[in-house]
C-alpha positions as CSV (number, residue, x, y, z in Angstrom):
1,M,180.5,188.7,-78.8
2,V,183.7,187.0,-78.7
3,T,185.2,189.5,-81.3
4,L,183.9,192.1,-79.9
5,A,185.6,191.3,-76.3
6,I,189.0,190.9,-77.5
7,V,188.8,194.3,-79.4
8,A,187.4,196.0,-76.3
9,A,190.3,194.3,-74.5
10,G,192.8,195.5,-77.2
11,A,191.1,199.0,-77.0
12,L,191.7,199.2,-73.2
13,L,195.4,197.5,-73.5
14,V,196.2,200.3,-76.1
15,A,194.7,203.1,-74.2
16,G,196.7,202.2,-70.9
17,L,200.3,202.1,-72.7
18,P,201.1,205.7,-71.1
19,S,200.6,204.4,-67.9
20,W,201.9,200.9,-67.5
21,L,204.5,200.6,-70.2
22,P,206.9,203.2,-69.7
23,R,207.3,201.5,-66.0
24,M,207.8,198.3,-67.2
25,V,210.8,199.3,-69.7
26,V,212.1,201.2,-66.9
27,A,212.2,198.2,-64.7
28,L,213.3,196.1,-67.4
29,R,216.1,198.1,-68.3
30,M,217.3,198.8,-64.8
31,W,217.4,194.6,-64.7
32,I,219.4,194.6,-67.9
33,F,221.9,197.5,-66.6
34,T,222.2,195.5,-63.3
35,R,222.9,192.2,-65.1
36,L,225.2,193.5,-67.5
37,N,227.4,195.5,-65.5
38,G,227.9,192.8,-63.2
39,D,228.7,195.2,-59.9
40,A,228.4,193.5,-56.7
41,A,227.9,197.1,-55.2
42,I,226.9,198.2,-51.9
43,A,223.6,200.2,-51.9
44,I,223.0,203.3,-49.6
45,P,220.8,203.6,-47.9
46,G,220.1,199.7,-47.9
47,P,220.3,196.6,-45.9
48,L,223.5,196.9,-44.9
49,V,223.8,200.6,-44.3
50,G,220.9,202.6,-43.5
51,A,219.7,205.9,-44.0
52,D,221.0,207.1,-40.5
53,R,224.8,206.2,-41.6
54,F,224.5,207.5,-45.0
55,K,226.3,211.0,-44.3
56,Q,228.8,208.9,-42.3
57,V,230.0,206.5,-44.6
58,Y,229.9,208.8,-47.5
59,S,232.1,211.6,-45.9
60,H,234.6,208.8,-44.6
61,P,238.3,209.5,-45.5
62,A,238.3,205.9,-46.9
63,A,235.3,206.3,-49.4
64,N,237.9,208.1,-51.7
65,G,238.1,206.2,-55.0
66,R,236.2,207.2,-57.5
67,S,236.7,205.5,-60.9
68,R,239.3,202.6,-60.6
69,G,238.2,199.2,-59.5
70,A,234.2,199.7,-60.6
71,A,232.5,198.5,-63.7
72,L,230.5,201.6,-63.6
73,S,233.1,203.8,-64.3
74,D,233.1,202.2,-67.8
75,L,230.1,203.4,-68.7
76,F,230.5,207.0,-66.9
77,W,233.7,207.4,-68.6
78,Y,231.7,206.5,-71.9
79,W,229.2,208.8,-71.5
80,L,231.6,211.9,-70.7
81,S,233.8,211.4,-73.1
82,P,236.3,213.3,-74.7
83,G,238.6,213.5,-71.8
84,P,237.0,211.7,-68.8
85,E,240.7,211.1,-67.2
86,I,241.0,214.6,-67.0
87,H,237.5,215.2,-65.5
88,Q,237.7,216.5,-62.0
89,E,234.7,214.3,-60.6
90,H,236.3,211.1,-62.1
91,L,240.4,211.5,-61.1
92,E,241.2,209.4,-58.3
93,P,242.5,211.1,-55.0
94,G,245.9,212.6,-54.7
95,E,248.3,215.5,-56.4
96,R,246.8,215.1,-59.7
97,Y,242.8,215.7,-58.3
98,Y,244.3,218.8,-56.0
99,E,246.0,220.3,-58.7
100,I,243.0,220.1,-60.8
101,A,240.5,221.2,-58.3
102,A,242.0,224.5,-57.2
103,P,241.7,226.3,-60.3
104,T,238.1,225.2,-60.5
105,R,237.7,227.0,-56.8
106,R,239.8,230.0,-58.3
107,I,237.4,230.1,-61.5
108,L,234.1,230.2,-59.4
109,A,235.3,232.5,-56.7
110,V,233.7,235.3,-57.7
111,P,231.8,238.0,-55.4
112,R,228.0,237.1,-55.0
113,R,226.9,240.3,-55.9
114,S,228.7,239.9,-59.3
115,A,227.7,235.9,-59.8
116,E,223.9,237.6,-59.5
117,E,224.3,240.3,-61.9
118,L,225.8,237.9,-64.3
119,A,223.4,235.7,-64.3
120,A,220.5,238.2,-64.7
121,R,222.4,239.4,-68.0
122,C,223.1,236.2,-69.5
123,L,219.6,235.1,-69.0
124,A,217.9,238.6,-70.2
125,R,220.4,238.2,-73.4
126,V,218.9,234.8,-74.2
127,L,215.5,235.7,-73.4
128,D,215.5,239.2,-75.6
129,E,216.8,237.0,-78.4
130,Q,213.0,235.0,-78.3
131,P,210.2,235.9,-80.3
132,A,208.0,238.8,-78.8
133,T,204.7,236.4,-78.4
134,T,202.2,236.4,-75.9
135,W,202.8,232.8,-74.9
136,R,204.7,229.9,-76.3
137,Q,205.5,226.1,-75.4
138,V,209.1,225.6,-74.5
139,R,211.2,222.9,-73.1
140,L,212.7,224.2,-69.7
141,R,216.2,222.6,-70.1
142,D,216.8,223.6,-73.4
143,L,216.0,227.3,-72.7
144,M,218.6,227.3,-69.9
145,M,221.0,225.8,-71.2
146,P,222.1,228.7,-73.5
147,V,221.9,231.1,-70.3
148,W,224.3,228.7,-68.1
149,A,226.3,228.4,-71.4
150,D,226.8,232.2,-71.5
151,F,227.4,232.1,-67.8
152,Y,230.1,229.7,-67.4
153,Y,231.9,230.7,-70.2
154,E,232.1,234.7,-69.1
155,L,233.2,233.1,-65.9
156,V,236.2,231.0,-67.5
157,F,236.9,233.6,-70.1
158,R,236.2,236.7,-68.4
159,E,234.2,238.1,-71.5
160,P,231.0,237.8,-73.0
161,C,230.3,234.3,-74.8
162,P,230.0,234.6,-78.8
163,R,227.3,233.0,-80.2
164,A,228.9,230.6,-82.0
165,A,230.9,229.9,-78.7
166,R,227.4,229.2,-77.3
167,E,226.2,227.0,-79.9
168,L,229.0,224.8,-79.5
169,I,228.5,224.4,-75.7
170,V,225.2,223.8,-75.7
171,A,225.4,221.2,-78.5
172,N,227.8,219.5,-76.4
173,A,226.0,219.7,-73.0
174,N,223.1,218.5,-74.7
175,D,224.8,215.8,-76.3
176,V,226.3,214.4,-73.1
177,V,222.8,214.7,-71.3
178,T,221.0,213.2,-74.0
179,A,223.4,210.0,-73.4
180,L,223.3,210.0,-69.9
181,K,219.3,209.6,-70.3
182,C,219.9,207.1,-72.9
183,C,217.7,209.2,-74.8
184,G,219.9,209.3,-77.7
185,L,223.4,208.1,-79.0
186,R,227.0,209.5,-78.4
187,H,227.8,212.1,-81.1
188,M,231.6,212.7,-80.7
189,K,232.1,215.0,-83.6
190,T,229.7,217.3,-81.8
191,R,232.0,216.9,-78.8
192,R,235.2,217.2,-80.2
193,R,234.2,220.6,-81.8
194,L,234.0,222.5,-79.0
195,T,237.5,220.7,-77.9
196,Q,238.8,222.0,-81.1
197,F,237.4,225.4,-80.1
198,L,238.6,225.3,-76.6
199,I,242.3,224.6,-77.8
200,R,242.4,227.4,-80.5
201,K,241.1,229.8,-77.7
202,L,244.2,228.3,-75.3
203,E,246.6,229.0,-78.0
204,A,245.5,232.4,-78.8
205,G,245.9,233.5,-75.0
206,G,242.2,233.3,-74.1
207,L,242.3,232.2,-70.5
208,Q,243.5,234.5,-67.6
209,H,243.4,231.9,-65.2
210,E,246.3,229.7,-64.1
211,L,245.7,225.9,-64.8
212,P,248.6,223.3,-63.9
213,E,251.9,223.7,-65.7
214,R,252.1,220.1,-66.4
215,L,248.8,219.9,-68.1
216,S,249.0,220.0,-72.1
217,T,247.0,222.5,-74.1
218,A,244.6,219.6,-75.2
219,E,244.3,218.3,-71.4
220,R,244.0,221.6,-70.3
221,A,240.8,222.0,-73.1
222,L,239.3,219.1,-71.9
223,Y,239.4,220.1,-68.2
224,L,237.4,223.1,-69.0
225,Q,235.0,221.0,-71.5
226,G,234.5,218.7,-68.6
227,T,234.3,220.7,-65.9
228,F,232.6,224.0,-67.0
229,F,231.3,223.3,-70.3
230,N,229.9,219.8,-70.0
231,T,228.9,219.1,-66.0
232,A,228.6,222.4,-64.9
233,V,226.4,223.6,-68.0
234,V,224.3,220.2,-67.9
235,Q,223.5,220.4,-64.0
236,T,222.7,224.0,-63.5
237,S,220.6,223.7,-66.4
238,E,218.8,220.6,-65.0
239,A,218.6,222.0,-61.3
240,T,217.1,225.2,-62.8
241,A,214.6,223.3,-65.0
242,H,213.3,221.4,-61.8
243,L,212.8,225.0,-59.7
244,L,210.9,226.3,-62.5
245,L,209.1,223.3,-63.4
246,V,207.9,223.1,-59.7
247,L,206.8,226.6,-59.7
248,A,204.8,226.0,-62.8
249,Q,203.0,222.8,-61.2
250,H,202.2,224.8,-57.9
251,G,200.2,228.0,-58.7
252,E,200.1,229.2,-55.2
253,V,203.8,228.5,-54.7
254,Q,204.6,230.5,-58.0
255,A,202.3,233.3,-57.1
256,R,203.8,233.8,-53.6
257,V,207.7,234.0,-55.4
258,A,206.1,236.4,-58.1
259,A,204.4,238.5,-55.3
260,D,207.4,238.6,-53.1
261,P,210.6,238.0,-55.1
262,D,212.6,239.6,-52.4
263,D,211.5,237.1,-49.9
264,A,214.5,235.1,-49.8
265,G,213.5,232.9,-47.2
266,Y,210.6,231.5,-49.1
267,L,212.5,230.7,-52.3
268,D,215.2,229.1,-50.3
269,R,212.7,226.5,-49.0
270,V,211.1,226.2,-52.3
271,L,214.4,225.5,-54.0
272,S,215.6,223.1,-51.4
273,E,212.4,221.3,-51.5
274,A,212.6,220.8,-55.3
275,L,216.0,219.6,-54.9
276,R,214.9,217.0,-52.1
277,L,212.3,215.6,-54.4
278,H,213.9,215.9,-57.7
279,P,217.9,215.7,-56.7
280,L,220.5,215.9,-59.5
281,F,222.2,212.7,-58.9
282,G,220.6,209.1,-59.0
283,V,223.6,207.0,-57.9
284,A,226.8,208.3,-56.6
285,H,229.6,205.4,-56.6
286,R,232.8,205.5,-54.7
287,I,235.4,202.8,-53.8
288,T,236.8,202.0,-50.5
289,S,240.6,202.6,-50.0
290,A,240.5,200.8,-46.9
291,D,237.8,199.2,-44.1
292,I,235.1,201.3,-42.9
293,S,233.6,200.3,-39.7
294,V,229.9,201.5,-39.5
295,D,229.4,200.4,-36.1
296,E,230.2,197.4,-34.2
297,R,228.1,195.0,-36.6
298,V,229.1,196.3,-40.3
299,T,232.5,196.6,-41.6
300,I,232.5,197.6,-45.3
301,P,235.9,195.8,-46.7
302,A,238.6,197.7,-48.6
303,G,237.8,197.6,-52.3
304,S,234.5,197.6,-52.1
305,V,231.7,199.7,-54.3
306,L,229.3,201.9,-52.7
307,T,226.4,203.3,-54.4
308,F,224.8,206.3,-52.7
309,N,221.1,206.4,-53.7
310,Y,220.0,210.4,-53.6
311,P,216.4,209.9,-54.3
312,A,216.0,207.2,-51.4
313,Y,218.3,209.0,-49.1
314,H,216.1,212.5,-50.1
315,R,212.8,210.4,-49.0
316,A,213.8,208.7,-46.0
317,G,212.8,210.4,-42.6
318,F,210.2,212.8,-44.1
319,D,206.7,212.8,-43.2
320,E,204.9,212.5,-46.8
321,P,208.4,212.3,-48.7
322,D,206.4,212.3,-52.4
323,R,204.6,215.6,-51.5
324,F,205.8,219.3,-52.4
325,D,206.0,221.0,-49.5
326,P,208.2,223.8,-49.4
327,D,206.9,224.9,-46.0
328,R,208.6,221.8,-44.4
329,W,211.9,223.4,-44.1
330,Q,210.5,226.3,-41.7
331,R,210.7,223.1,-39.3
332,L,213.7,221.2,-40.5
333,S,217.4,222.5,-41.2
334,P,218.8,221.3,-44.5
335,H,222.0,220.5,-42.7
336,E,220.4,218.1,-40.5
337,A,217.6,216.4,-42.6
338,N,218.4,213.9,-44.9
339,H,219.4,216.4,-47.6
340,V,222.4,216.7,-49.8
341,P,221.6,218.0,-53.1
342,F,225.2,219.2,-54.0
343,G,227.0,216.3,-52.2
344,V,228.4,215.5,-48.9
345,T,231.4,218.5,-47.6
346,G,233.7,215.8,-46.5
347,N,233.6,213.9,-50.1
348,R,233.8,216.1,-53.1
349,P,231.0,218.1,-52.8
350,C,229.9,220.1,-55.9
351,P,232.5,222.9,-56.5
352,A,229.4,225.3,-57.6
353,R,227.3,224.5,-54.3
354,G,227.8,228.2,-53.0
355,K,227.4,229.9,-56.5
356,A,224.6,227.5,-57.9
357,P,221.5,228.4,-55.4
358,V,221.8,232.2,-55.6
359,T,222.1,232.5,-59.4
360,M,219.3,229.7,-60.0
361,K,217.3,231.9,-57.7
362,V,218.2,235.1,-59.7
363,V,216.9,233.4,-62.9
364,A,213.7,232.1,-61.1
365,R,213.0,236.0,-60.0
366,E,213.6,237.0,-63.7
367,V,211.8,234.3,-65.3
368,L,208.7,235.4,-63.1
369,R,209.2,239.0,-63.7
370,R,208.5,238.4,-66.9
371,F,206.3,235.2,-67.7
372,T,203.4,233.0,-66.0
373,L,204.4,229.5,-66.0
374,Y,202.2,226.7,-66.5
375,S,203.1,223.2,-66.9
376,S,200.9,219.4,-66.9
377,V,204.2,216.9,-67.8
378,A,205.4,214.4,-65.5
379,H,208.2,215.8,-63.2
380,T,210.6,212.9,-62.6
381,R,214.0,213.2,-61.1
382,S,215.8,212.5,-64.5
383,L,213.5,214.9,-66.5
384,P,213.6,213.2,-70.1
385,N,211.0,215.2,-70.8
386,R,213.1,218.0,-70.7
387,G,210.1,220.0,-68.8
388,S,207.7,221.0,-71.1
389,C,206.1,224.1,-69.9
390,L,203.8,227.0,-71.1
391,L,204.9,230.8,-70.9
392,V,202.2,233.5,-70.7
393,S,203.7,236.9,-70.9
394,R,202.7,239.0,-68.0
395,T,202.1,242.1,-70.4
396,G,199.5,239.8,-72.3
397,R,196.8,237.7,-71.8
398,L,196.0,234.4,-72.6
399,D,192.0,232.8,-72.8
400,P,191.6,230.5,-69.9
401,R,189.9,228.2,-72.4
402,L,193.1,227.9,-74.9
403,R,195.3,227.7,-71.8
404,R,193.4,224.8,-70.4
405,A,193.3,223.3,-73.8
406,L,197.0,223.7,-74.4
407,L,197.6,221.9,-71.0
408,V,195.3,218.9,-71.7
409,W,197.1,218.7,-74.9
410,M,200.6,218.9,-73.2
411,R,199.5,216.4,-70.8
412,I,198.3,213.7,-73.5
413,R,201.4,214.5,-75.8
414,D,203.8,214.0,-72.7
415,R,202.5,210.5,-71.8
416,W,202.8,209.1,-75.1
417,E,206.1,210.5,-75.5
418,D,206.8,208.6,-72.8
419,V,205.7,205.5,-74.2
420,W,208.6,206.1,-77.0
421,R,211.0,207.2,-75.2
422,S,211.3,204.6,-72.8
423,L,211.6,202.0,-75.7
424,V,214.2,204.3,-77.0
425,Q,216.0,204.4,-73.7
426,L,215.8,200.6,-73.4
427,V,217.4,200.2,-76.7
428,F,220.2,202.7,-76.5
429,G,220.9,202.4,-73.0
430,T,221.8,198.7,-73.3
431,Y,223.5,199.6,-76.8
432,M,225.8,202.3,-74.8
433,L,226.3,199.7,-71.9
434,L,227.5,196.9,-74.0
435,D,229.8,199.6,-76.4
436,A,231.1,201.0,-73.0
437,R,232.0,197.4,-72.0
438,R,233.7,196.8,-75.0
439,L,235.7,199.6,-75.1
440,R,236.8,199.7,-71.3
441,L,237.9,203.0,-71.4
442,C,238.3,203.1,-67.5
443,R,240.0,199.8,-66.8
444,R,242.2,200.4,-69.9
445,Y,243.1,203.3,-68.6
446,F,244.3,202.4,-65.4
447,E,246.1,198.9,-67.3
448,T,248.2,201.3,-69.4
449,V,248.7,204.0,-66.7
450,C,249.6,202.3,-63.4
451,D,250.0,205.2,-61.4
452,E,250.6,208.9,-61.8
453,D,254.6,208.9,-62.6
454,Q,254.2,206.7,-65.1
455,R,252.0,209.2,-67.5
456,D,254.1,210.8,-70.2
457,S,254.0,214.7,-69.9
458,T,250.8,215.2,-72.0
459,G,248.9,212.2,-72.0
460,T,248.3,211.7,-75.5
461,S,249.2,208.2,-76.1
462,A,247.2,207.5,-73.4
463,R,244.0,209.6,-74.5
464,R,244.2,208.0,-77.9
465,A,244.3,204.4,-76.1
466,F,241.3,204.7,-74.3
467,G,239.2,206.0,-77.3
468,G,237.9,209.2,-75.7
469,W,238.9,211.2,-78.9
């Protein structure tokens, strides 16, 4: 009887692995990150600064430091190599930042109709290359990356994206986001291949946009790679995957959008709710350059590291915050609610905040015009499962019994993938954190280059010293 009881207990323990082990490992991983990082950061919202002061502090002029002085920066620079020192989001405020931010705005400054037409063309090109089947299982992030690789390539170079270039961009973006989610290690050879392609493209005169003259060809390539072919492709692919996954998992919402795709107001609400529940950023950090007076009781001293928690902020002040409810935005204004999916206007908002929503909605409508979407996987903010989804052609038919069986299998597979994936994230995340601490890319940069005037004209010697290459 004792043996039978032990066997039964062991069986229950193993059967429950998909539910308890991933949560335990995630908690352990976050504890390790916090301990090893050694950051005495101020969490917002948190005990010192509540959600009601989130936007006030985030948009304060003194919350403007980006990398220098935060131990977290070494890890982010490590993940974004090569070229984190030229990445727009990680430059310190000043002349260099504004010089690099200006061409980003110019490149993105295309008419809305042109951007929508380009998004539709890129999606059609990618989907037309897929096998013509009645149904198939895909990972939504993987499906969307080639679409946005084509889109941003054409924005930058004003010509259709060659297949070989698309493959380089997707490989680079996928490698970055996989490392960021601690699902795999960095593959710098993969990233360097895109860098070398961009250098050759620039040397051949393939860019019609003006970039800062004092940037070398290599720095220009790194700027394009980091801003457009890393961050833009990754973030837009993730956001679109979140939007499509909520449609796949809420059949009544999907049916309404598919039946009336011209109801722009409803799709706006669906997108707002998708990005409220699943913001692209987990935590954004800033370093204060001066004291910030929050109220008569609280003053944040200069040199503090502020960590702005988007998921916590997006759940504060909402009724049933974990429920997906697009109709809540009939009563609420995204501008007045705790909702900052593209950042805060006063502090480096996403430069594509005007173009991304309209083009994502075009892609969603076009996908629904071709397919009905179904999914039974866990939908979390970080989307480590890449959004497994069943696409069923609207011109074909899938037996409902087979569809239900496929969704059951999808759910079981996702739960067990979560077990090994959480262990992989624990091991790889810990290794990369330690490796980033060893390389000290950000801190070595600021130790070597104390201010902008001391940099050499190309930045080559500095880059080689920082391990980005």
